[in-house]
C-alpha positions, 0 to 999 in steps of 0.5 A: 592076462598079464600086461606087456611091460614097457619097451626099453630104449637102446640107450638103457639096454646099452647101460645095462649091458655095460654095468652088468659086464663091469659087475662081473669083471671082478668075479672069478669064472663060475663052474658052472609038426607027416606027408599027406599022401592021398588014398584012392577012395570014392567021392563019398560024403564023410561018415557023419553026413552020409545019411543027411543028403539033400538035393538042391537046384543050384550051386552058388553063394549063400542063400539067407534064411534069417529065421533059422538058428544054429542047432546048438543055440536052439538046444541051449535056448530050450534048456535055459530061460536066461539070456546067453552071457555077453562076451567081455570086450576089452577096449580097443587101443587108441589108433595111430593117427597117421596110418590109413585104416584097412579092414582085414579078415583072417580065415584059418582052422585054429586060433588060441585060446579057442583051439590050438595044435601048433604055431598057426593057432598062436599067429591067428590070435596074436597077429590080428590083435597086433593089427588092431593097434596098426589101425586095422578093422579085424575079423577072424573066421573059424570053425565052431569045433566041438572041442572049443571050451565051454567058457567061450562057447557060452559067450558066443552070440548068434548072428544069423544062419542060411543054407549054402549050396556046396557040392557039385550036385547042388547038395546044400548045408546049414551055415550058422554064425556065432560071434565073440568079441575080444581085444578089439577083434571080432571072432565069427565061428562057422556053426555046423554040427555035421562037420564040426561036432567030431572033437579034434580039429584034424582027424584024417583026410577022408573027413578033413577034405569035405570039412575044409571045402565046406569051411572055405566056402562058408566063410566067404558066404558068411561075409556076403551074408553079413555084408562085411566086405573086407579090403584084405582076405588073409587065408592060412594054410591048406585048410583055407587055401580054396578061398582065393579059388572060390573068390575068383570063380563061384563068388566072382559076381559078388561084392567080395571080388573087390577084396585082395587075397593073401595066403600064408604058408605056415608049413609047406609039408601039409597041402590037402592032397586028394583025388580030383573027383573027391575035391571036385565033388565037395568043392563044387568048383568048375572043371577048368581049375583042375589043371596043372597050373592050379589044383592038379598035381600028378596024374589024378590028384588035386592039391588044395594048397597049390590051387590057393597059391595060384589064385592068391594075390600075394603069398607069404610065409613066416620067415624070409629064409623059408621063403627062399628055401621052399623054392628049392627041391629039398624044402619045396615038398614037390611045389618048388617049381610052382613056387618059383613060377609065383616067386614074384608074389612071394614074401617072407615075414617072420613071426613074433611072440605075444608079450602079454602071454610070454613075459617073465616079469609077470608070468604066473607059471614061474616060481620067481618072476624076473626082468633084465635087472635081476635075471641072473639071480632069478634064473638060478632060483627058477632052475633049482625049482625046476630041478626039484619039480622034475626030480633032477639033481638040484644044483644051480651050477649044472648046465640045463638044456631044454627041448620043447617040441612036437616029437616028429622027424621035422624037429631034428630028434634023430640027431638028438638021439644020436648024440644024447649019451655024449651030451649028458655028463655030471655037469649037464642035464637035459629036459624034454617036453612034448609028444608025437611019434612013438619012436621018439617018445620011447627013446626019451623015456629010455634015456630018462631011465638010463640017466636018472637025475640027469634026463627028464622026459615029459611025454606030454604037452603042459603049457605051464611046465613049458613056461618053467622050462623056458625060465629054468633052462640055460639053453634051448635046443632047436635042431630042426631039419626045417623050421618055417619060423619057430617060436620056441627060440624067440620065447627062449631068448625073451626068457634069457635062455640061449638058443642052440639051433640049426641054421634053417628057416626062421631059426637062421633069421632070428638067431645070430651065431656068437662071434667071440672076436666081436663078442656079438650074437645071441646063440649057437648055431650049426649049418648042415643037418649032421649029428656031429655038427649038433654035438659041436654046437652043444659043446661050444655052448657048454664050454662058453657057459663054464669058461666065459660066464661073464660073456654068457651073461651079457648074451642073456641080456642082449637076448632079453632086450631084443624086440621079438614082439608082434609089433614089427611083424604087424607093421610089415603086414600092414604095409603089405595090405596098403600096397595091395589096396 
């Protein structure tokens, strides 16, 4: 993995901006992530576990059974005489002397590089790694999904196992702990083939509700079993939202009660809603938590995220603007009143990007690496190579707009569909990368066919190709209906690609609209969710690119020197941890 390049001082940035502006002065202007509505079903076990019911005498925290080993580990040991491969542990960076040490456990449903479906996976990887540099002792707890690549599975070390009472009738389940250490962070995987052997992390609510009731309780039980008592338990999204509820109820008499809980909302649209009997059965939680101030929602349903928000010590979300937006009816996904009630413990901290992964100077996916000193020439080279790769007309003078996104209605793709025929002309090309809803996949395929050589629709997700689009495009389009934080606009700026965004959530917090009078700002924006305003923003960016190239180039340099790393965000989280403990 590439090493992060050294930080640049403000002074050097200013000199580079001024010198580039001077060089360009004599030149002529160039021409160029669905609402989860519960279904009425009975409180039955998931299909995989239906035939494996065992009666147990009580509900409660873990009961250790030291001699047991995980099912997968027992099978592997029978097949091989050689010991399991040891994980490669990168030396922990030297800790800052003046910062008090805190222990933090992250609990969530996905984490790069083991399993990732969206921005949550990036945060669960990058933030713990950044917190290690802030003098935190960090552990991450994840499910051991079947889909985790074998290169990581084979390096996991068995740390113990036990039986855990889970359900309202005392039904008990196996909990195994497998450990992997990397970049100073300890990753503990909860091993249970009955819940996690199905492949993809998310399937449907019928199966996911029992799975994440089990995971939340097993994560706390594993901490008890290992006698690892953190200062902070940091939970993420609805899949881990029952943890603060468990901690204050079924685990109230354990050592873990000294820990403070933080629940981070990455996307409020997904909440873990199901009928009360099902969630009461699979969680084993007492009846009194199923009230309108905690888990109950509507007449007959329970909302796992809502319960976590009520019981957590602090609620965070991934940008300051989104923290305010979700307290309104438009963005609140029916939880706006609940969030307003708990607004005193609600904070917004914008995400960063991992410079070890996203570094245009050392990025092995690019046709030509570059930094701030040679970005203007090297981006042209990357553009031509990208055009060649995608079958577009090869001309570095074209204005290339990239769109890298899940193809869902959240991402503003209905606006894009409405204006795309007016955007694509002999001077403009559009590159789309992503997959999702069929209606958007088909519409972009149609536009590729209708505008050969000008539009390329990559209906897939290709990590390496996304890097090349960030490097080869001139602008990146992010017209989201709502966007809790957004990482694509941050990556684009770090790669010298100008963002065109709607002013919502993290997009508003991270992209300053261009001001011609002051020659300031780092992108082009529009406010209301309207196709005409999107088209206007694209046309303003296009005109600026062709008619004011030296100022466009200065904006590229401003974006590249902007600190978008996790360092600032991690410091804010560390300060929050200190204030709680």
